[in-house]
Wavefront OBJ file of the C-alpha trace (Angstrom):
o trace
v 172.652 115.450 -53.686
v 175.078 116.025 -56.703
v 178.768 114.597 -56.519
v 181.078 116.346 -53.932
v 177.873 118.194 -52.165
v 179.014 116.990 -48.659
v 182.158 117.986 -49.144
v 181.348 121.489 -50.652
v 179.043 121.801 -47.500
v 181.723 121.180 -45.488
v 184.254 123.477 -47.003
v 181.551 126.276 -46.565
v 181.464 125.494 -42.797
v 184.706 125.312 -42.499
v 185.099 128.712 -44.127
v 182.059 129.979 -41.759
v 183.602 128.951 -38.402
v 187.347 130.034 -39.207
v 188.675 132.343 -37.009
v 191.963 132.994 -34.663
v 194.336 133.178 -37.602
v 195.526 136.382 -36.610
v 194.764 137.752 -40.249
v 193.273 140.783 -39.973
v 190.354 140.517 -42.204
v 189.504 136.902 -40.483
v 189.727 138.597 -37.009
v 187.841 141.810 -37.669
v 184.996 140.351 -40.234
v 181.465 140.140 -38.798
v 181.142 136.801 -40.774
v 183.416 135.040 -43.325
v 181.579 134.479 -46.591
v 182.013 131.116 -48.411
v 180.931 130.906 -51.838
v 177.325 129.611 -52.738
v 175.235 128.413 -55.889
v 175.272 125.211 -57.748
v 177.734 122.403 -56.768
v 177.352 121.691 -60.355
v 177.862 125.030 -61.797
v 179.423 125.307 -65.137
v 180.164 128.939 -64.724
v 182.273 130.383 -61.356
v 182.463 133.949 -60.745
v 185.025 135.078 -58.566
v 185.275 138.641 -56.915
v 188.021 140.113 -54.663
v 186.775 140.277 -51.064
v 183.119 140.722 -49.112
v 182.094 144.371 -48.615
v 179.665 145.771 -46.040
v 176.790 143.965 -46.943
v 178.254 140.673 -47.778
v 180.172 140.878 -44.314
v 176.830 141.490 -42.436
v 175.004 138.554 -44.087
v 177.672 136.167 -44.613
v 177.019 135.936 -48.405
v 178.865 136.872 -51.183
v 177.582 139.587 -53.691
v 174.477 140.654 -52.031
v 175.052 144.722 -51.752
v 174.577 147.312 -54.416
v 177.380 145.233 -56.609
v 175.744 142.026 -55.893
v 172.406 143.504 -57.484
v 173.916 144.766 -60.463
v 175.890 141.446 -60.635
v 172.255 139.839 -60.599
v 171.425 141.741 -63.907
v 174.523 140.837 -65.567
v 173.579 137.230 -65.342
v 170.433 137.622 -66.411
v 171.937 139.086 -69.634
v 174.429 136.375 -69.950
v 171.577 134.356 -69.576
v 172.235 133.057 -66.066
v 170.392 132.843 -62.913
v 172.514 133.364 -59.426
v 171.025 129.317 -58.996
v 172.605 128.224 -61.855
v 176.499 129.519 -61.123
v 178.868 129.761 -58.179
v 179.873 133.067 -56.809
v 182.837 133.564 -54.328
v 185.902 135.966 -53.747
v 189.273 135.272 -53.567
v 189.173 136.618 -49.816
v 186.346 135.074 -47.861
v 186.506 137.879 -45.137
v 185.984 141.621 -45.850
v 189.275 143.679 -45.389
v 188.892 146.360 -42.610
v 187.518 149.891 -44.521
v 187.015 147.736 -47.348
v 190.868 148.036 -48.402
v 192.797 146.075 -50.831
v 193.757 142.488 -49.659
v 197.025 142.087 -48.557
v 199.047 139.370 -50.301
v 199.353 137.375 -47.208
v 195.683 137.535 -46.709
v 195.076 136.371 -50.451
v 197.681 133.391 -49.760
v 195.855 132.414 -46.639
v 192.315 132.066 -48.444
v 193.977 130.967 -51.471
v 193.491 126.860 -50.388
v 189.851 127.630 -49.986
v 189.196 128.801 -53.602
v 191.398 126.072 -54.998
v 188.891 123.552 -52.791
v 186.017 125.303 -54.578
v 187.099 124.849 -57.895
v 188.564 121.313 -57.342
v 184.812 120.457 -56.318
v 182.842 122.025 -58.740
v 185.205 121.978 -61.806
v 183.230 124.504 -63.682
v 183.854 124.904 -67.684
v 184.362 128.369 -67.468
v 185.665 130.865 -64.616
v 184.687 134.892 -64.617
v 187.221 136.693 -62.616
v 185.818 139.707 -61.598
v 188.038 142.680 -61.815
v 191.972 143.171 -61.525
v 192.504 141.583 -57.912
v 190.937 138.202 -58.792
v 192.210 138.230 -62.206
v 195.675 138.487 -60.694
v 194.922 135.048 -59.503
v 194.400 133.117 -62.773
v 196.476 135.392 -64.769
v 198.659 137.413 -63.235
v 200.561 139.116 -66.215
v 196.716 139.844 -67.993
v 195.669 143.372 -67.256
v 191.564 143.898 -66.593
v 191.444 146.523 -69.364
v 192.781 145.136 -72.097
v 191.116 141.235 -71.283
v 187.751 142.118 -70.313
v 185.005 140.368 -72.522
v 187.315 137.694 -73.861
v 188.116 134.252 -73.753
v 191.904 133.621 -72.397
v 193.099 130.616 -71.012
v 195.990 130.589 -68.299
v 196.847 128.289 -65.994
v 194.660 125.276 -67.587
v 191.602 127.017 -66.791
v 189.128 128.645 -69.182
v 188.711 132.378 -68.205
v 185.967 134.962 -69.160
v 187.282 138.087 -67.462
v 185.115 140.881 -66.570
v 185.187 144.550 -64.545
v 184.080 144.060 -61.292
v 180.562 144.965 -60.812
v 181.606 147.646 -57.792
v 183.554 149.470 -60.874
v 180.419 150.398 -62.394
v 178.771 151.796 -59.359
v 181.469 154.348 -59.429
v 182.043 155.145 -62.936
v 179.080 155.099 -64.956
v 180.878 154.903 -68.529
v 181.592 151.062 -67.099
v 178.265 150.134 -66.722
v 177.418 149.373 -70.643
v 180.999 147.718 -71.035
v 179.915 145.156 -68.180
v 176.456 144.711 -70.278
v 178.223 144.201 -73.212
v 180.696 142.197 -71.868
v 177.770 139.735 -70.050
v 176.076 139.631 -73.636
v 179.114 138.149 -74.840
v 179.708 135.661 -72.015
v 176.007 134.757 -72.819
v 177.280 133.904 -76.285
v 180.251 132.224 -75.579
v 178.081 129.955 -73.198
l 1 2 3 4 5 6 7 8 9 10 11 12 13 14 15 16 17 18 19 20 21 22 23 24 25 26 27 28 29 30 31 32 33 34 35 36 37 38 39 40 41 42 43 44 45 46 47 48 49 50 51 52 53 54 55 56 57 58 59 60 61 62 63 64 65 66 67 68 69 70 71 72 73 74 75 76 77 78 79 80 81 82 83 84 85 86 87 88 89 90 91 92 93 94 95 96 97 98 99 100 101 102 103 104 105 106 107 108 109 110 111 112 113 114 115 116 117 118 119 120 121 122 123 124 125 126 127 128 129 130 131 132 133 134 135 136 137 138 139 140 141 142 143 144 145 146 147 148 149 150 151 152 153 154 155 156 157 158 159 160 161 162 163 164 165 166 167 168 169 170 171 172 173 174 175 176 177 178 179 180 181 182 183 184 185
């Protein structure tokens, strides 16, 4: 078992069993959604928050956006088993609304623990909400598909796959960014 894997599994169990905190997403979610993947991943993908499919299954990126993410991983020469996939917020906000600042702050220790245990070489924030944690002044429309350094971390921001489900024009951009990610790796 890789170093830290026991700690990572303990963290995942802590997230799964979390309740009673008073924050609406944690109180209304069917399942808390910890990250998953390789405990020794060089690349960590970070989304905003779980959606309906993720809430139902308790796993990140398993709905339509997750299927697209799997295709993007393949385009970059990666497999789901080789990377770590997680979200900033670990519970689905009601009606899929944007997470509130306090909810993000509430979940931040879990994300920071994932980052500390896995120590990825590269973090791929998916969408503007995830990017805001790592590079608050960056705009996803300006930095997607490029390497940037922020908070002593190497980042490769990409649009969130769900955005391409709503805007077909973003689909090719996402695939181009995935190819650029693969070339960088």
